[in-house]
C-alpha positions in Angstrom: 92.3 179.1 57.1 88.9 179.9 55.6 87.7 181.1 59.0 90.7 183.4 59.5 89.8 185.1 56.1 86.2 185.7 57.3 87.4 187.3 60.6 89.8 189.6 58.7 87.0 190.7 56.4 84.6 191.4 59.2 87.3 193.4 61.0 88.0 195.6 57.9 84.3 196.3 57.5 83.9 197.2 61.2 86.9 199.5 61.0 85.4 201.3 57.9 82.1 201.8 59.7 83.8 203.3 62.7 85.6 205.8 60.5 82.3 206.7 58.8 80.7 207.4 62.2 83.6 209.6 63.3 83.5 211.6 60.0 79.7 212.1 60.4 80.2 213.3 64.0 82.8 215.9 63.0 80.6 217.2 60.1 77.6 217.5 62.4 79.5 219.2 65.1 81.4 221.8 63.1 80.5 222.2 59.5 76.7 222.1 59.4 76.1 224.9 62.0 78.4 227.2 60.1 76.5 226.5 56.8 73.1 227.0 58.5 74.0 230.4 60.1 74.3 232.0 56.6 70.8 231.1 55.5 68.3 233.9 54.6 65.7 233.1 57.4 68.3 233.5 60.2 69.7 236.6 58.6 66.2 238.2 58.5 65.7 237.4 62.2 69.0 239.1 63.1 68.2 242.3 61.1 64.8 242.7 62.7 66.3 242.2 66.2 69.0 244.8 65.5 66.5 247.3 64.2 64.1 246.9 67.1 66.9 247.3 69.5 68.4 250.4 67.9 65.2 252.3 67.2 64.4 253.6 70.7 68.0 255.0 70.9 67.9 256.7 67.5 68.0 260.5 67.1 64.5 262.1 66.4 66.0 264.3 63.7 64.8 263.9 60.1 68.3 262.9 59.1 68.2 259.9 61.5 64.7 259.0 60.4 65.9 258.9 56.8 68.5 256.2 57.8 65.9 253.7 58.8 64.7 251.4 56.1 61.5 252.9 54.5 58.5 250.5 54.3 58.2 251.2 50.6 61.7 249.7 50.1 61.0 246.5 52.1 61.0 243.2 50.1 57.8 241.1 50.1 59.4 238.5 52.4 60.4 241.1 55.1 58.3 241.4 58.2 57.2 245.0 59.1 58.8 246.7 62.1 56.8 248.0 65.0 56.9 251.7 66.0 59.2 252.4 68.9 57.7 252.4 72.4 57.5 255.6 74.3 58.1 256.1 78.0 56.0 253.8 80.0 55.4 251.5 77.1 53.1 254.0 75.3 53.0 254.8 71.6 55.8 257.2 70.5 54.4 259.9 68.2 56.5 260.1 65.0 58.6 263.2 64.7 58.2 265.7 61.9 58.8 264.0 58.6 61.7 265.2 56.4 60.9 267.5 53.5 60.1 265.6 50.4 62.0 266.3 47.2 60.1 268.9 45.1 59.8 268.2 41.4 62.0 270.7 39.5 59.0 272.3 37.8 57.2 273.0 41.1 60.4 274.3 42.7 60.9 276.6 39.7 57.3 277.8 40.0 57.8 278.5 43.7 60.9 280.6 42.9 59.0 282.4 40.2 56.1 283.3 42.5 58.5 284.6 45.1 60.3 286.7 42.5 57.1 288.2 41.1 55.9 289.1 44.6 59.2 290.7 45.4 59.3 292.8 42.2 55.6 293.6 41.8 54.3 294.1 45.4 55.9 297.6 45.6 53.9 298.6 42.5 50.6 297.7 44.1 48.8 300.1 46.4 46.2 300.0 49.1 43.4 302.6 48.5 41.2 303.9 51.3 38.3 306.1 50.3 36.0 308.4 52.3 32.5 308.6 50.8 29.4 310.6 51.6 26.9 308.6 53.7 23.2 309.1 54.2 23.7 311.6 57.0 22.7 311.5 60.6 19.2 310.3 61.5 18.3 312.4 64.6 15.7 311.2 67.1 13.7 313.0 69.7 15.0 312.4 73.2 13.3 310.0 75.6 13.4 310.7 79.3 15.9 308.4 81.1 17.1 306.9 77.8 20.6 307.9 76.6 20.6 309.3 73.1 22.2 307.0 70.6 25.4 308.3 68.9 24.3 309.7 65.5 25.7 307.8 62.5 28.6 309.4 60.7 27.6 311.3 57.5 30.6 309.5 55.9 31.5 305.9 55.2 34.8 304.3 54.3 35.8 301.7 51.8 39.0 300.2 50.5 40.4 298.6 47.4 43.6 298.2 45.4 45.4 299.8 42.5 48.7 299.8 40.7 51.3 302.4 39.7 51.2 303.2 36.0 54.1 305.7 35.6 56.6 307.8 37.4 54.3 310.9 37.1 52.1 309.5 39.9 49.2 308.0 37.9 47.6 305.0 39.5 45.0 302.7 37.9 42.1 301.3 39.8 38.4 300.6 39.5 35.7 303.2 39.0 33.6 301.5 41.7 36.4 301.9 44.2 36.8 305.7 43.9 33.8 306.9 41.9 31.9 308.3 44.9 34.9 309.3 47.0 35.3 312.7 48.6 38.8 311.7 49.9 41.3 309.2 48.5 44.2 307.9 50.5 46.9 305.8 48.9 49.2 303.6 51.0 52.3 302.2 49.4 54.1 299.0 50.1 56.7 300.9 52.2 53.8 302.2 54.4 54.0 305.7 52.9 50.6 307.4 52.9 49.7 310.0 50.3 46.5 311.8 49.4 45.4 311.3 45.8 43.3 313.2 43.3 40.8 311.6 40.9 42.0 312.4 37.4 39.5 310.5 35.2 36.7 307.9 35.5 34.9 305.6 33.1 31.9 303.8 34.7 31.2 301.8 31.5 34.6 299.9 31.7 34.9 300.4 35.5 38.3 302.0 35.1 39.5 305.1 37.0 42.9 306.9 37.2 44.0 308.7 40.4 47.2 310.7 40.9 49.6 311.3 43.8 52.4 313.8 44.1 55.4 312.0 42.6 57.8 313.6 45.0 56.0 312.2 48.0 56.3 308.5 47.3 58.6 306.0 45.7 56.9 305.1 42.4 57.6 301.8 40.8 55.5 301.4 37.6 54.1 297.9 37.0 55.0 296.4 33.6 52.0 295.7 31.3 51.4 292.6 29.3 49.3 291.8 26.2 45.9 290.4 27.0 45.3 289.4 23.4 47.9 286.8 23.7 46.4 285.0 26.7 45.1 281.4 26.5 42.8 279.4 28.7 44.9 277.5 31.2 47.6 280.2 31.6 48.9 280.6 35.1 47.9 284.0 36.7 48.5 285.7 40.0 46.8 288.6 41.9 48.2 291.0 44.5 45.8 293.1 46.4 44.1 293.9 49.7 41.2 291.4 50.2 39.1 292.2 53.3 41.9 294.7 54.3 44.6 292.0 54.4 47.2 294.1 52.6 49.4 292.8 49.8 48.0 289.4 49.6 49.0 287.2 46.7 46.8 284.5 45.2 47.2 282.4 42.1 45.1 280.4 39.7 44.6 280.0 36.0 42.7 281.7 33.2 39.4 279.9 33.2 37.9 281.5 30.1 38.4 284.5 27.7 36.1 286.8 25.9 33.4 287.1 28.6 31.0 290.0 28.3 29.7 291.2 31.7 27.7 294.3 32.8 29.9 296.8 34.6 27.4 297.2 37.4 27.8 301.0 37.2 25.8 301.5 34.0 23.4 299.4 31.8 26.3 298.7 29.4 28.7 295.7 29.3 32.4 295.3 29.3 33.7 293.2 26.4 36.5 290.6 26.3 36.7 290.1 30.1 39.1 287.6 31.5 37.6 284.9 33.8 39.9 283.4 36.4 39.7 281.0 39.4 42.4 282.9 41.2 40.7 284.0 44.5 39.4 287.6 44.2 37.5 289.1 47.1 36.2 292.5 48.3 39.3 294.7 48.5 41.0 293.1 45.5 39.0 295.5 43.2 41.4 297.6 41.2 44.4 295.4 41.7 46.3 293.7 38.9 45.9 290.3 37.4 49.4 289.2 36.6 50.9 286.7 34.1 53.7 284.4 35.0 56.2 287.1 33.9 54.9 289.5 36.5 53.1 291.8 33.9 49.7 293.2 34.4 47.3 291.5 32.0 44.1 292.8 33.6 42.4 294.7 36.4 40.5 292.6 38.9 37.0 294.0 39.1 34.1 291.6 39.9 33.1 288.1 41.0 30.1 285.8 40.7 29.3 284.5 44.1 26.2 284.0 46.3 28.2 284.9 49.5 30.1 288.1 48.4 33.4 286.2 48.5 35.4 284.2 46.1 33.7 281.2 44.6 36.3 280.6 41.9 34.5 282.8 39.3 36.3 286.1 39.0 36.6 288.6 36.2 39.3 291.1 35.2 39.2 293.9 32.7 41.7 293.1 29.9 44.8 295.3 30.0 44.6 296.1 26.3 41.2 297.8 27.0 42.9 299.7 29.8 45.7 300.8 27.4 43.0 302.2 25.1 40.9 304.0 27.7 43.4 305.3 30.3 45.1 307.9 27.9 41.7 309.6 27.5 41.1 309.5 31.3 44.4 311.2 31.9 44.1 313.9 29.2 40.3 314.4 29.1 39.0 313.0 32.3 36.6 310.6 30.5 36.3 308.2 27.6 33.6 308.4 25.0 31.9 305.4 23.4 29.9 305.0 20.2 26.2 304.3 20.9 23.6 302.5 18.7 20.7 302.6 21.1 19.4 299.0 21.1 19.2 296.0 23.5 19.5 292.6 22.0 20.6 289.0 22.3 22.1 286.2 20.3 19.4 284.8 18.1 18.3 281.3 19.1 17.1 278.4 16.9 13.7 278.6 18.6 13.4 282.2 17.6 14.4 281.4 14.0 11.8 278.6 13.8 9.1 280.9 15.2 9.9 283.4 12.5 10.1 280.8 9.7 13.8 281.3 9.1 16.6 278.8 8.5 18.0 277.6 11.8 21.6 278.0 10.7 21.4 281.8 10.7 23.8 283.4 13.2 23.4 286.9 14.4 22.1 289.3 17.1 18.4 289.9 17.2 17.2 293.4 18.2 14.9 293.2 21.3 14.3 296.9 21.9 15.1 300.2 20.2 15.6 303.2 22.5 13.3 306.0 21.3 15.1 308.9 19.7 18.4 306.9 19.6 20.6 306.6 16.5 19.1 303.1 15.8 15.6 304.6 16.1 16.4 307.4 13.7 17.9 305.0 11.2 14.9 302.7 11.3 16.1 299.5 13.1 13.1 297.4 14.3 12.7 295.7 17.7 10.9 292.6 18.7 7.6 291.7 20.2 6.6 288.7 22.4 4.7 285.7 21.0 3.9 282.3 22.4 5.7 279.5 20.6 5.9 275.9 21.5 4.6 276.6 24.9 7.0 279.5 25.7 6.8 283.2 25.3 9.7 284.5 23.2 10.9 287.6 21.5 10.4 287.5 17.7 10.1 289.8 14.7 13.1 292.1 15.4 15.9 292.8 12.9 18.6 290.2 13.0 22.0 291.9 12.7 24.4 289.6 10.8 27.2 292.1 9.9 28.5 295.6 10.6 30.7 297.3 8.0 31.1 293.8 6.5 32.4 292.5 9.8 30.5 289.3 10.6 28.3 289.4 13.7 27.3 286.0 15.1 26.5 286.9 18.7 25.5 289.9 20.7 29.0 289.9 22.3 30.4 290.3 18.8 28.3 293.4 18.3 29.1 294.9 21.7 32.8 294.4 21.1 32.9 295.8 17.6 31.0 299.0 18.4 33.0 299.6 21.7 36.5 299.1 20.1 36.2 299.9 16.4 33.8 302.9 16.4 33.6 306.4 17.9 30.7 308.8 18.3 29.8 310.4 14.9 31.1 307.4 12.9 28.9 305.8 10.2 28.2 302.1 10.6 26.5 300.0 7.9 24.3 297.3 9.5 23.4 294.2 7.5 20.1 292.8 8.9 17.6 290.1 8.1 14.1 291.5 8.1 11.1 289.3 7.1 13.5 286.8 5.6 15.4 289.3 3.4 18.8 291.0 3.8 18.8 294.7 4.2 21.5 297.3 4.7 20.9 300.2 7.1 23.4 303.1 7.7 23.5 304.5 11.2 25.2 307.6 12.4 26.5 306.5 15.8 25.8 308.7 18.9 27.6 309.2 22.2 26.8 306.6 24.8 25.0 307.9 27.9 27.2 307.9 31.0 24.5 306.6 33.3 21.0 305.1 33.4 19.6 308.5 34.4 21.2 310.1 31.4 19.8 307.4 29.2 16.3 308.0 30.5 16.7 311.7 29.7 17.3 310.8 26.1 13.9 309.2 25.8 11.1 311.5 24.7 
């Protein structure tokens, strides 16, 4: 009986083990493969295989390229895809990339530039001038050698300008038309009109010419306020650099209040605008524009070792133009007050050499022009001395104020006399002479128009 019980128990255990083996076989055959096919590693393999297969058949349009997964969006665990193969197994050059989204601010700037050009270009003109040359240089003939063609007694130059009003007045640079015997103005619509020089000012390098208002479509350029400018403001130019007509460039205001010699006379132009907007030969006389399309200056000169833009250009401030142009239109010229001195901003070295406190600020007189208003009033110039191993100018009057207006630099003096005074005005100069303050009243004269005229004033 005991043996029968043992046999029954063994049979039950054996049966149970058989069922376990059957269950394990079913699980291994059906359930585990389905669970394994959803794992991340197999899914990654499937995606790469599909992408590699579809890429050669994809359309080369930008739209199709945008549908592929960008590298920048790939997760760290994803493997990079290879570029599609070209014909013959070579490398397939990528097609043109789609346009990238433009930041709203840049897109707005682009639209603004386009609008300014559309509105202001018709106000800008191309000026071609005919000037007297040196004349033909004739040679004696040589037997058997053809005579060279004699040079023309005339030369030609070009520049820019802009329409001031409906009466036909156009503003440009003096150095563009100052020596012209013939001036031709070409408008944006290709209309060509002969112009007459109405007035010139070599000191500020400003000139006004005039065309017949019935022979051209005149679109005056709006004017801005140069006193409200700030360094960093966006600016644009429209002009004719190297004859490339109606070219627009842009940049920023690099500095304000520069004083630079006009190049036409020994005198300087105050409060000039410095810009890095490309200005080249042919831009002279054209407008410097603000972001509203208003003229804030006249492009006039550059500092460059190669006679082309090096990022340092200068424009005459439009507020100076507003002051001078009315005289050029009505009188043909503009008169400036004249003191009759040359000078510089006094340096600490000069002050030490003269035994003066180094915190004094002013303009030291270097030279007094003989028979000038300054000479007649008794201003004293400097002389050269050796000091601390250098030869410097010392001993001259140091101008610290004019009419109570503080003068700290030579630029301050030039600006005040040019804009606040007229010939015949009185000006009270406060100077430091031999360590003491002194007031000297000067009756201002009329500034010579040229270096030759200045030399004639000397005894």
